[in-house]
N, C-alpha and C positions, 0 to 999 in steps of 0.2 A: 504493500499500500504505499509506504514512504517512498520507495523507489519510483513508483508510477507518479506520485506528486511531484518528485524532483524532476522527472523526465518531462512532465507537463509545463514545468517553469524552468526549462533548461537554458533560456536566454539571459537569465541573471535578473536580480532585483532591480538594478538600475534601469534596465530596459523596460520592464513591465510598469514601473513607476512612471517613467516619462511617457509611455503610451496612455496610461490612465490619466496622467495630468493633461495631456493634449486632448484627450476625449472631452474631459470636463471643460477645458478652456474653450473648445470649439462650440460645445452645446451652450455654455454660459454666454459667450460673446455673440453668438448668432441669436440667441434669445433677446438679448439686449438690443441688437440691431433691428430685429423683427418688430420688437415693441416700439423703438423709435420711429420706424417707418409707419406703423400703425397710428402713433400719436400724431406724427406730421400730417398724415392723410386726414385725421380728425380735425386737426387745427386749421389747415389750409384748404381741405377739400379740393386739392389740386394734385392729380396724378403726375403731372410734369415735375413738380417739386420733389415729389417721392422719388421718381426715377432719377433726378438729378443727384440726390444724396446717395442713392444706391451706386450710381456711376462714379461719384467722386471717391467713394471707398474702394471701388474696384480698380480704378485707374491709379490711386495711390499705392495700392498693393502691387500692381504690375510694375510701376516705375521703380519702387524700391527694390524689386528683385534685380533689375538692370543695374542700378547705380550703387547699391549697398551690398551686393552678393559677396564681396571680398571680405566683409567683416567676419564671417564665420571661418575664414582661412587664417586670420591674423589674431583674433581674440578668442578667449574661452567660449566655447559653444554653449555650455551650460549657463554661464554668466549672461550671455546675450539673450538666451531664451527667457531667463528670469527678468531681465530688463524689459523685454517686449511684453511679457505678461503684466509687469507692474505698470508700464505705460498704458497699456489697454485698460487695466483696472481703474487707474486714476481718472482717465478721461471718460470712462463709463460712469464713474461715480458723478463726475461733473455733469454729463448728460442727464442722469437721474435727477440731480438737483434742479436743473432747469425745468424738467418735466414735472416735478413735484410742485414747482412754484408757477407752473403754467407760462413759462417765459420762452416764447418762440423768437430767438435771436438767431437769425439766419447766418451771419458771419461767424458766430461762436460755434454753432453746430457744424458749419462747413469745416472749420478748423479742427474740430474734434474728430470728425470723420476722416479727414486727411491723415491725422496723426495715428489714429487706430489703423488705418489701411496701411500706412508705412510699417507699423509694427508687425502687422500680420505678414507683409511681404519680406521682412527681414527674417522672421521667425521660421516660416514654412520651409525653406531650403535647408536651414540649419537642423530642423528636426529630422530631416531625411539623411543628411550627411553625417550626424552624430552617431548613426547606427554603427559605423565602423569602429568607433571608440568604445562601444558598449558590448559588442559580441565578438566572438572568435570569427575569423574569416570564413570558416566552414559553416557557420551558422547564419550568414548574411542573407541567404535566399529565404530562409524561414522568417528572419526578421522582417525583410522587406514584405512578405506576405502578411505577417502579423499587423504591420503599420497600415497596409491597404485595408485590412478588415476593420481596423479601429477608425480610420477615416470614413469608410463607408457607413459604419454604425453612426457615427457623429452626423453625417450628412442626412441620414434617415431620421435620427431621433431629434435633432435640433429643431427643424420646422414644426414637427408634430408636437414636441414639448412646448415651444413658444406659442403655438396656436391654442393649445390646452390651457396654458397659463393665462393668456389674455382673456379667455372666455370666462375665468373665475376670479382673477385678481386684477384685471385691467393692465394697461401698459406699464403704469409706474410699479405695480407689485411685481410684474414680470422682470422689470429692470432690477428691482432689489434682490429677487431670487438669482437672476443671472449674475449679478455682482458677487453674491455669496459663493456661487459655484466657481466663479473665476478666482475668487480669493483662495478656495480650496485647492484649486489647480496650482496656484503659486506656491501654497504651503507645502504641497506634496513634493515640489522640486527640491525643498530643503533636505529631503531625505534621500537624495541622489548624491552619491560621492563617486566621481569618475577616478579619483586617486592618480595613480602613475599612468593609467591607460591613456588619458587625454594628454598628459604631459609628453608621453611617447609620440603621439600623433602631432604635437606641436613642434617637435624638434626640427622637422624639415619644412616648416612653413616659410613662405616667402616673405620678405620685407616689402616687396612691390605689391601694394594693394590697390593698383589702379582699377577703377570702376569698370572699365571695358575689357579687362583681361579674360574674363569668363567667356564673354561673347567671342573674342578672338580665338580662344582655345576651341570652342565649339565649332567655329567656322572652318578651322584647320584640321579638325578630326572628321574624316569622312562619314564614319558611322553616326556620330552625334549630329553632324550638319544635316545629314539625311533625315535622322529621327526628329530634328527640330522642324523640318518642313512638314513631315507627316503629322506630328503632334498639333501643329498650327492648323492645318487643314481639317484634321479629324475634329478637333476642339471647335474650329469655327462652324463646322456643320452641326455638331451636337449642341453646342451652346445657343445657336440660332433656333434649333428645333425645340429644345426644352425651355429656353428663356423667352421665346417670342411665338413661334409657330403653334406649339401645343396649347399654351394659355389662350391665345386668340381663337384658335379652332374650337376649343371646347366651349369658350364663352359664347361663340357664335351659334354653335350647333347644339350644344347641351347645356344651356344656361340654367335650366332647372335641375341639373344634376352635376354640380361642381365636384362632387366627390369622385366622379370618374377619372378626372386628371389626376387626383391624389392616388388612385389605384394604379394608373399607368406609371407614375413616377415611383411608386413603391416597388412595382414589379421590376423596374430597371435597377433600383437599389438592391433588391433581393439578388438579382443577377450579378451585380458587382460583388456582393458578399460571397456568394457561392463560388464565383470565379476566383476570388481571392484565397478562399479557405480550402476548396478541394480541387476544383477543375484544373487550376494552373499546375499544381503538382502532378496530377494525373496525366495531362497532356505532355508536359515536359518529360516525364518518365518514359513514355511510350514513343513519342515522336520527336523529342528534342526541342530545345527552345526556338530555333529558327523556324521550323515547320509549324509549330503551335502558335507563334507569334503571327506569322503571316496568315494562317488559317483563321485565326481569331479576328484579325482586322477584316478579312473578306466576309466572314459569317456576319459581323456587326453591319457592314456596309449593305449586304444583300437584305438583311432583316429590315433595316431602315427604308430601303427601296420598296420592299413589298408593303410595308405599312403605308407609305406615301401613295402607292398605286390603289389601295383599297379605301383610303380615307375619303375619297370623293363620294363614294356611295354608302359609306359607313353610317351616316345619319338615318338612312332609310331603313336599316335594319334594327333588330332588338338588341337589348343590352347584352345578350349572350354572345353576340359576335365579338365583344370585347375580351373574351376568354382568349382566343388565339392571338389577338393583338397584344395582350398582357404577356402571354407566353413568348412572343416574339421579342418584345422589350427586354424580358428576362434574359433571353439568349444574347441579345445585343450587350447587355450589362456583363454577361460572363465573358464575352469576347473582348470587351474593352479592358476589363480587369486583368485578363490573362496577358494581353499584349502589353499593357502599362507596367505590370509587375516585372515582366522579362526585360523590357527596356531599362527599367529603373535598376534592376539588379545588374545589368551590364555596365551602366553608368557608374554604380557604386563600387564594384570591385575592379573595373578596368581603369578608372581614373586615379591618379596618384592622390594621396591624401592631402597634399598641400594645395591642391586645385580643386578638390571634390566640391566644396560648398560654392565656389564661383561657377562651376560647371553646372551643378544642380540649379543654382539661381538662374543662370542664362536659359537653361532648358525650361524652367518654369515660366520665365519671362515670355519666351516664345509661344508656349501653350496659353498662358494667362492673356497674352495679347489678343488672341483669337476671340475671346468673349465679347468685349466692347466693339471690335471691329465687325465681328459676325452679326451682332444684334443690330448695329447701325445700318449695315448694308442690307440685311433682311428687312428692316423697317422701311428702308428706302424703296426696295424691290416690291414690297407689299403695297405701296402706294399706287403702282401702275401695272402690276401683274396680278393675275388670278392667284389666290392663296394656294390652290392645288398646284399650280405651276411652280410657285416658289418652294413649296414643300418637295415637289419632284426634283427640281434642279439641286436642292441641298442633298437629297438622297443620292442622286447621281454623282455629286461631288465626293461623297463618302465612298461609293463604290469604286469610282476611279482611283481615289487616293489608296484604298485597300489593295487594289491590283498593283499600283505603283509601288507599294512597299516591297513587293517580290523582285523588284529590278535592281536593287542595290547589292552588288557583289561584296562590297565592304561590310555591310550590315549583316549579310548572311554569313560571312566568314566569322565576324565577331560572335554572333549568337550561336554559331554551331560549336564553338570551343567548349571544352569541359570546364568545370569550376576552377580547377587548378591552373589551367592555361589562360583562362580569362582574367585571373588575378594580375594586375599590373599590365594588362595587355596594351593599353594605349601608350604607355611610356616605352614599352618594348618595341611596338610596331611603328609608332610615330615619334621617336625620340627627339626629332628636330623641333617639334612643335613646342616641347617644354623648354629645350635648351635656348630657343630664341626668346621665350618669355622670361628666362632668367637673367638675360643679358641686361 
């Protein structure tokens, strides 16, 4: 019994505490932001103002990944995570105070959203790159899967939790509870002690912390450069569909049953969780990372294409026709989770430790940039094209991109390596990239 318990927590206390803390932080902060959006809509009765605040936080997040990704390669990752948690907590308290006093001060709320967005953008790549300091190299694949499951659970729980809280304790009560959860997440980090592990990782860090070095490295590494393009196009399609197309589609065709949109999104989230927890390991074991990655992208693209084709006639059918639609969305989630975990694993083990956070931040910048760009372009196209045509074009983009992933010889070579050969692959295969950066 004791041996089974030890095996189940084989990644170490520090790793699990950080994952637990990140889950609490994500749920708490998203609940606060959801409550703020609800309060702003109540005060202003203007959806445009609401969308502006959402966009401000999103853009701040994306920009900080680009400009501040080098911080995690120069300073203590644990300390930076704590600072980001603390900054988010302080400004969340400030927002709650304004809400409690019913003070809608546009400039102040704008500044708070910017700062919180920056802290999120700094923290996210660090919580990915810190994995190599927490677990043994042989456990990184399992650790990456674990983190993917935690993030999926947070993305599923946070909106549901926030919605339920607002229904019972209103926006201000939701903010108070979100602040308490964020505080617990910060306190939990005090029980993490990286000891000499992080000090070892710090020994070979560069003194050159130029903000653009991560982007330069990604651009010079053929597998990462290709993955950046793929991630941007895939996220552009998915963010446009989930952030614009589906809400508008369901509001127009099923305005009396808004719960259907929630069921569809939950189906996708369940797929992400299943893909991260079981399917990724199964596919990699039987088919290898390269084949399972390419296959997963293609399944996701074809699944979205099929949904777009039947969406035009779906309102004419009964609700039971949503069962296969939800099943397809679940398979799309499984495919996205499998492909994302494999690419994240490659990046984590193949990149030198002294560059890992910058490369992670640059990759997240490329994928994160797709959200505002995609939603803006989709909104523009929606103004003069039929909604069905817009949905179909986005699904075709996903299919073409998924087929495009199979065409990179460099990416296929990297993903086909064993775990042992993949370790430090970038510095061995492309040594000039890192030698030039160190000059």
